[in-house]
Each structure stands twice: as C-alpha cells, then as structure tokens.
C-alpha positions in Angstrom: 0.1 0.0 0.1 1.3 3.0 -1.3 1.2 6.3 1.6 -1.8 9.0 1.0 -0.3 12.0 -0.8 -0.7 15.2 0.8 -3.6 18.0 0.2 -2.3 20.8 -1.4 -4.1 24.4 -1.7 -2.9 26.8 -3.3 -3.7 30.6 -4.3 -2.1 33.5 -5.8 -2.5 37.5 -5.3 -2.2 40.6 -6.6 -1.2 43.1 -4.0 -0.7 46.9 -4.8 1.7 46.7 -2.3 6.0 47.0 -2.4 6.9 42.9 -1.4 8.5 44.4 1.6 5.1 45.6 3.2 3.0 42.4 2.5 5.4 40.3 3.3 5.6 42.4 6.9 1.8 42.4 7.3 2.2 38.8 8.4 4.2 39.5 10.9 3.0 42.3 12.6 0.4 41.4 15.4 -1.3 44.6 15.3 -2.1 43.9 11.3 -2.6 40.4 11.2 -5.5 41.7 13.5 -6.4 43.9 10.8 -6.8 41.5 8.0 -5.7 37.9 9.1 -8.4 37.5 12.2 -11.2 40.4 14.4 -14.5 41.1 12.7 -13.5 42.7 10.0 -13.0 39.3 8.5 -15.8 37.8 10.3 -17.7 37.3 13.2 -15.1 36.8 15.6 -12.7 38.6 18.3 -9.6 39.1 18.5 -8.0 37.6 22.3 -4.0 37.9 21.8 -1.7 37.8 18.9 1.6 36.6 19.9 4.7 36.8 17.3 7.8 35.4 17.6 9.2 36.6 13.8 12.2 34.6 13.1 12.8 31.2 12.5 12.2 28.6 15.3 9.4 30.9 16.4 6.2 30.7 17.6 2.8 32.2 17.1 0.0 32.1 18.3 -3.3 33.3 17.8 -6.6 33.7 20.0 -9.7 34.7 18.8 -13.1 34.3 20.2 -15.8 32.8 18.0 -18.7 32.0 18.5 -18.5 31.3 22.5 -15.5 29.3 22.0 -11.4 31.4 22.2 -9.2 29.4 19.0 -5.9 29.2 19.0 -4.3 28.9 16.2 -0.4 28.3 16.8 2.6 27.9 14.8 6.1 27.5 14.1 7.9 29.2 11.5 9.9 27.4 9.7 11.8 29.8 6.9 11.9 33.8 6.0 13.9 35.0 3.9 12.3 38.6 3.7 10.2 39.9 1.8 10.6 36.7 -0.8 9.2 34.1 1.6 7.8 33.3 4.1 7.1 29.3 5.7 5.2 27.3 9.1 2.9 24.9 10.5 0.1 25.7 11.9 -2.8 24.3 13.5 -5.6 24.9 16.1 -4.3 23.7 20.0 -5.8 20.7 21.0 -7.4 20.4 17.4 -4.9 17.2 16.8 -2.2 15.5 18.5 -0.6 15.3 14.3 1.7 17.1 13.1 0.3 20.4 12.0 0.1 21.1 8.3 2.5 24.2 6.6 1.7 26.9 4.9 4.4 28.5 2.6 4.1 32.0 1.1 6.1 33.1 -2.0 6.0 36.8 -3.0 7.5 38.6 -5.6 7.7 41.8 -7.5 5.2 43.0 -10.1 5.1 45.9 -12.0 1.6 47.3 -10.3 3.2 46.2 -6.6 3.9 42.5 -5.8 2.0 38.6 -6.4 1.7 36.4 -3.2 1.4 33.1 -4.0 0.6 30.9 -0.6 0.7 27.1 -1.0 -1.1 25.4 2.7 -0.1 21.8 2.3 -2.1 19.0 4.9 -2.3 15.3 5.2 -4.4 13.7 3.6 -7.0 13.1 6.6 -8.0 16.8 5.4 -9.0 16.8 2.5 -12.9 17.3 3.3 -11.3 20.4 4.2 -9.6 21.8 1.0 -12.3 24.2 0.2 -13.3 25.4 3.7 -9.2 26.3 3.9 -9.4 28.0 0.3 -12.2 29.8 1.5 -10.5 31.2 4.8 -7.3 32.0 2.7 -9.0 33.6 0.1 -11.5 35.7 2.5 -7.7 37.3 4.6 -6.1 37.6 1.7 -8.9 39.8 0.4 -8.8 42.0 4.0 -5.1 42.1 3.6 -5.8 44.1 -0.1 -8.2 46.1 1.2 -5.0 47.6 4.0 -3.0 48.5 0.9 
C-alpha cells in the first residue's frame, strides 16, 4: 500500500504594495488583527496575538468565535524577507498529529507584488480543502484592503 499524498491548497493574489509591506503584514500582531482575524474578517473577536518573528519562533493567534476560544498556533520554519515565509499551522488542542504547513512566496510585480500561498495538509484533511481555500481567500481579500 502506497502512502497517501498530502493535500495542497494554492492561491495567487496581486497586491498594490511592495513585497516588503506584504511580507511584514504577516509578522506584525497589530496588522494581523486587521486582516487575518477579527470583526473586519469574520464574526469573531481578537483575544491575543503573540508573534515571535524569527526562524524557530512561534505564534499564537487567539480569537473568540461563537463563545469558543480558538488558538491558531505555529512555528516559523523559514524567513527570507521579503521573498519567502514558511510556517506550521494548527489549532491548539485540535489534533496531536503533525501540523499543516503554509508557504508564502512574494515577488515584485509592475503594480506592487504577487503572493503565492501554498497550504499543505495531511490527506486526512482533504474534506477541508475547499474550506481552507475559502478561508485564505477571505483573509487575503482583507489584506488587499489594507493596501
């Protein structure tokens, strides 16, 4: 029996901002609270956003949704400002398995920058692929609104 291949969600988005601004928006808690989480993005409240932006550093992005505390956690695996950011992604307490991985590549374009996001998940999460893509699209729409 061959191993099951992971599931990848891939999104490309253009931003009217230089790569440095787009890259930094992923690492500054105050900025994350304007586009990744909070009432501007979905029906939730930001509780606390902790970020240690270095390779090996971690993040904890806590929000309250429908009366429940949701803590998005991860570790930064690779940082090459402003070109690449790679981190793990999981919900604290959701699973003891290995977290998924998110890779962000950013390149300059004639009007700003182009971002490619690839979220790689274990095959057992295949049924969540569309929900994952929709979630990232919502967040990236909000990020574009900042620029």
